[in-house]
C-alpha positions, 0 to 999 in steps of 0.5 A: 483494426479495433478488434486486433487492439482489443484482442491484444490489450484487453487482457484482464488477467494480465491487468490484474497481475500487473496491479498485484505486481506493483504492490509486490515490487514495493521495496523492502525497508526503504528510506525513512522519508515522507516522499517514500512513505507517501509513494507507498500509500499512493501505490497501494490505494491506486492498486486497490482502487483499480482492483475494486473497479474490476469487481475484486472484493478488496474490502476483504483483503485487509488480513492479507495486505497489512502483513504483506505490506509491513516489511515494505516499511522502513524499520523505524516506521514499522516499530512505530506501527507496532507501538501504535497498536492498542491490542493483539486483536486482528481488526486492523484495516488496510485504511487504518494502516494507510492513515497511520503511514500518512500521519508518520509521513507528516510527522517526518516532515515536522521532525525535520523542520523542528530538528 
């Protein structure tokens, strides 16, 4: 019985595909809300963590992931991201991107409270 379960469910290829698909399935241009932005951050962090545990060199994927994730942001947040960049250099890391999104989400709450 255990061997049958293992054969059926212990499929690394399907597991990797399902994790990557979670990022690809993030909606483009979602609502400009704290909840939506933080869900994106959590999804990306969970996927990256899972793939890292599986032995993938996710710390080298920043140049691919950041541009892939940009269309997944609301229009105003994407504009704010562009305005926050200090140079045209490429050393933007996924961690920097996710931290920006978290800060933006927190600012949305403050804007709603003060406005």
